[in-house]
N, C-alpha and C positions, 0 to 999 in steps of 0.2 A: 326904753321902748314903750313902757306903759304910759309915759308922758305923751308919746305920740298918739297912743290910743285915746287918751283923755282929750287931747286937742281935737282929734278927728271926730270924736263923739260929740263934743260940745258944739263944734262948728257945724256938723251935719244936723244936729238937733235944731240949731238956730236957723239954718238955711233951708232945710228940706223936711224937717219933722222926724219924729222918732221911728217912723216906718223904714227909714233909710240908714239908720245908724249902724246896723250890723254889717251891711254891705261895705260901709266906709271903713270899718275897723277890723274886718274879718282876718286878713292876713297878719297884720302885726299882733292882733290878739292871740291868734293860734300860735304864732312863733314865741311870744312872750310866755304864755302859760305852759307850753310844752317844754320850753327851755328851763322851767322851774325844776324839772326832773334832775337837771345837772346839780342843783343844790343838794339833793339827796345823795346822788352818786358821789359827789365830791366829798360829802361828809363821811360816807361809808368807806372811802379809800384813805381816809385820814388826812385830807387836805392837800394831797400832792397832785400836781398837774397831770392830766392824761389827754390822749389825743383822740379826736373824732374827725369827722369831715370838716372842711373849711367853714361851712355854715354853722356848725355846732361850736367851733372854736370862736367864731365871731360872737355868737350869743353868749358863750361862756364869759368872755371879757365884758360884754355889755351888762351882764348881771353880776358884776363883781361884788356889789354890796350883798346880794343874796348869797353868793358863794362864801363871802367873808363870814356871814352869820353862821352857816353850817360848819365852817372851819372852827369857829369858836365853840360850837356845840360839841365837836368831836375831839377837841384838844386835850381834854382831861375828863375825869369821871363826872364832874358836875357841869363843866363847860363854863365859859365866861358869860355867854348869854344863856340865861336859865330857862330855856325853852327846849325840851328834849326833841330829838329827831322824830320820836313817835308822835309828838304833837304837830310837827310840820307835815308829816305824811298824809293825815286826813285832809288837811287844807289843800295841799297840792293835788291829791287824788280827786277831791270833789270838784276842783276847778278844771282838771283835765276831763272829768266826766261831763261837766256842763259844756265845755268848749267843743269836744269832739262828738260825744254820744248824743247830746241834746241839740246844741246850736248848729253844728256842722251837718248832722244826720237828719234833722227834722226842719227843713226849710220853711215849713208852714208857720212856725212860731217866730221867725226872725224879725217880723214887723211888729211884734208885741211890745208894748211900752215897757214891760219888765226887762227887756233886753237892754234898754237904755239905762235904767236904774242899776242893773247888774254891772254893766261895763263901767259906768261912772264910779260906782262904789269900789270896784276892784282897782280901777285906775288911780283914784285918789289915795287908796290905802297903800298901793305899791309904788306909786310914782312920786308921792309927796316928799320933797326934800325936807320939809319941816318935820314930817312924821319920822323919817329916818334919823334926822338929827336929834330929835327928842329921844328916840329909842336907844341909840347908841351912846348918847350923852349920859342917859340914865344908867345903863349897864356899865359904862366906862367908869363913872364916878363911884358907883357902888363897889366895883372890884378894886379900884385903885385906892380909894379913900375909905372904903368900908361903909359908906352911907351915901345917900343922895338927898338933896334938898327936898322938902315937902312939896314945894311948888312944881319941881320937876317930876316928882312921883305922881302928882295930881294930873299933869299933862300927859304923862306916859299912859295912865290907865283911864283917861277920860276921852281921848280922841276917838275911841272905838264906839262910843255910846250912840252916835248917829249912824256911822257907816256900817257897823256890824248888823243892826236890825234890817237896814235896807238891802244889804248884800244877801243875807240869809233868806229874807222874804222873797227876793227876786229869784234866787236859786231854786227854792222849794216851789214857787209859783210856776216857773218855767218847766220844771219836771212834770208838775201836775198837768199843765195845759198841753204838754207834749204826749201824754199817755195815749189819747185816741189815735194819734198819727203813728205812734210806735206800734200799737196793736195792729193797725191796718197795714203798715208797710212790711211787717215781718222781717225787717232788716236785722242782721246780726244774730238771727235765730238759727239754731242747729236742731234739726228734726230727726227723730228716729224713723226707721232704722238707719244706722250707719256703722262703719267698721270700728268706730271707737266705742260704740254702745253708750253714747252720751248725748244728752239733749240740753239745750239752753234756750230760754225764752226771754228776749230782751224786755218785753212788756212787764213780766213779773219781776225781773231784775230792777226795773225802774220803780215799781211799787215797793220793793224791798229797800231801795235807796231812799225813798220818801219815808219809809217806816223807821229807818235808823238815823235819819238826818238830825232831827231836833233832840231826841233822847240820847243820841250818840255824841258825835264830836262837837256839835254846835252848842248844845246845852252845857256840856262840860266846859268848853272854852269860855262861854259867856259867864257862867257861874264863877269860874276862876278869876277872870278879869274883874268881875263885879266885886268879888270879895276883896281884892286888892284895892279897888277904887274906894269902897266904903270904909276900909280900915284906916284910911289916911286921917 
């Protein structure tokens, strides 16, 4: 599905410009990123099939490789793919946040050029057959043979060097540029008084998201991958 997003994004960028990319990819992008939740759910239930509506079943099989990854994570204490579910959660959470709270809910920023760089970065990362082949070849050889060739290790930890910075920069930039519109719209805010005696301000939540983005999941992920890359 992210292959479809990539195709639509590149085609629209070429034919109509970056201002129209989001409108072209909106539905498949939302479906693909929301379906990623199934990876987490599938991992938490131990890799056994479960039933949802027809549309979710369709997406479930469409994302078979993603589900396979989480199954490997949950099959034993260490997992065959050595990336814990706790590392997958922040990535999926951040993408859901960008997809629904930012892009879907703040139409004013949909024509920004950062939307194009975001969509293309996400799409290449998720849709690239070569990327998945490298990833699973690396983990498969490491588990079966106990080692992986140095050239395969280099490919495994080098493909992120371009896509990771562009993806993260686009995510952070879009949240930042959405702040004035979030503050003005008051969408998703809960004001006092109410029967729950609870308040929530989406504007300050977005600021908090910006505050934890780089020192949180992204800096940790980048440092971890970089350490593997330069240890080769």
